[in-house]
C-alpha positions in Angstrom: 0.1 -3.1 -22.5 -2.8 -1.0 -23.9 -1.5 -1.2 -27.5 -0.9 -5.0 -27.2 2.9 -4.8 -27.8 4.1 -5.8 -24.3 6.1 -9.0 -24.3 6.1 -12.0 -22.1 9.1 -11.0 -20.1 8.1 -7.5 -19.6 4.6 -8.5 -18.6 6.0 -10.9 -16.1 8.3 -8.1 -14.7 5.3 -5.9 -14.4 3.3 -8.4 -12.5 6.2 -9.1 -10.2 6.6 -5.5 -9.5 2.8 -5.3 -8.9 2.8 -8.2 -6.5 5.3 -6.5 -4.2 3.2 -3.4 -4.1 -0.1 -5.1 -3.3 1.3 -7.4 -0.7 2.8 -4.5 1.2 -0.5 -2.5 0.6 -2.7 -5.3 1.9 -0.5 -5.9 5.0 -0.4 -2.1 5.9 -4.2 -1.7 5.3 -5.0 -5.0 7.1 -7.0 -6.2 4.1 -7.4 -9.7 2.5 -4.9 -10.8 0.0 -7.4 -10.6 -2.9 -5.2 -8.7 -5.3 -2.0 -10.2 -4.5 -3.5 -13.6 -5.0 -4.8 -12.7 -8.4 -1.3 -11.6 -9.2 0.1 -14.8 -7.9 -2.2 -16.7 -10.3 -1.0 -14.6 -13.1 2.6 -15.0 -12.3 2.1 -18.9 -12.0 0.4 -18.8 -15.4 3.4 -17.2 -16.9 6.1 -19.0 -15.0 4.7 -22.2 -14.4 5.9 -24.0 -11.3 9.2 -21.7 -11.1 9.3 -20.1 -7.7 9.0 -16.4 -7.6 12.3 -14.5 -8.0 13.7 -12.6 -5.2 12.2 -9.3 -6.7 8.8 -10.7 -6.1 9.5 -10.5 -2.3 10.7 -6.9 -2.5 8.0 -4.5 -1.1 7.8 -0.7 -0.9 7.5 1.0 2.3 3.9 2.0 3.0 2.6 5.0 4.9 0.7 4.4 8.2 -2.9 3.4 7.4 -4.0 3.6 11.1 -7.6 4.9 10.7 -10.6 3.9 8.5 -10.4 7.2 6.7 -6.8 6.6 5.7 -7.4 3.1 4.5 -10.3 4.5 2.6 -8.1 7.1 1.0 -5.5 4.5 0.0 -8.2 2.2 -1.3 -9.3 5.2 -3.7 -6.2 4.7 -5.5 -6.5 0.9 -5.7 -10.1 0.8 -6.7 -9.8 3.6 -9.1 -7.0 1.7 -10.9 -9.1 -1.3 -11.1 -11.5 0.5 -13.4 -8.9 0.8 -16.0 -7.5 -2.7 -15.5 -10.4 -4.3 -17.6 -9.4 -2.3 -20.7 -5.6 -3.1 -20.0 -6.7 -6.8 -19.9 -8.0 -6.6 -23.5 -4.6 -5.2 -24.6 -3.1 -8.6 -23.6 -5.0 -10.7 -26.3 -1.9 -10.7 -28.4 0.2 -12.1 -25.7 -2.2 -14.4 -24.0 -4.8 -15.3 -26.6 -8.2 -13.5 -27.2 -10.6 -14.0 -24.3 -8.3 -16.3 -22.4 -8.5 -15.4 -18.6 -5.4 -17.0 -17.5 -2.6 -14.7 -17.1 -4.7 -11.6 -16.7 -6.8 -12.3 -13.5 -5.4 -9.3 -11.8 -6.4 -6.8 -14.6 -9.8 -8.5 -14.9 -10.4 -7.7 -11.2 -14.0 -8.3 -10.4 -15.0 -8.6 -14.1 -18.6 -7.3 -14.8 -18.9 -6.4 -11.0 -16.2 -3.9 -11.1 -18.4 -1.0 -11.9 -20.8 -2.0 -9.0 -17.8 -2.2 -6.7 -16.5 1.1 -7.7 -20.1 2.5 -7.1 -20.3 1.1 -3.6 -16.8 2.3 -2.8 -17.8 6.0 -3.8 -20.7 5.7 -1.6 -18.4 4.8 1.4 -16.3 7.6 0.4 -19.0 10.0 0.4 -19.8 9.3 4.0 -16.6 10.9 5.1 -16.5 13.8 2.7 -19.0 15.8 4.9 -16.5 16.0 7.8 -13.4 18.2 7.0 -10.9 16.3 9.4 -12.0 13.0 8.0 -11.9 14.1 4.5 -8.4 15.6 4.8 -7.1 12.3 6.3 -8.7 10.5 3.3 -7.2 12.7 0.8 -3.7 12.7 2.5 -3.6 8.9 2.4 -4.7 8.9 -1.2 -2.0 11.2 -2.2 0.6 9.3 -0.1 -0.4 5.8 -1.7 -0.4 7.2 -5.2 3.2 8.6 -4.7 4.4 5.3 -3.4 2.7 3.4 -6.2 4.0 5.7 -8.8 7.7 5.6 -7.4 7.5 1.7 -7.0 6.2 1.2 -10.5 8.9 3.5 -11.9 11.3 0.4 -11.6 9.0 -2.3 -13.1 11.3 -3.1 -16.0 14.2 -3.9 -13.6 12.4 -6.8 -12.0 14.0 -10.1 -11.9 12.0 -12.6 -13.8 14.3 -15.5 -12.6 15.5 -16.5 -16.2 17.6 -19.6 -16.3 
């Protein structure tokens, strides 16, 4: 994506793989479906009214996120990835058109407010860093979510885009 050479089918496969991860994550962390809704918008842009293929309903198994510290640690991975998403969105110009927001809503994230959202998040993170047990729970969850994300994304090219 970064170098602008991804094709439409591969980009769709990536989004389908990402929506599975984010739906599972949002459910496990009891968060709103903000990111999965952005992904659904992008997939609809690429696929039109065709229903999401079965691969879009597959989800990875998430670790338990039973405490505020563990949710915060998991969010560290998600919020951190949003920082790079905006530059990845620019790599889609060849595929989607320069400056065209449709199809890259997920990677645009909060747009110009992304940096502020990250700074706010880091402020929340710093509140738990002073207490060793809370810090350990936060770090453990971040490592676990990153591992799930890495493993799940490893198969993104195999996603079914539902070609007819």
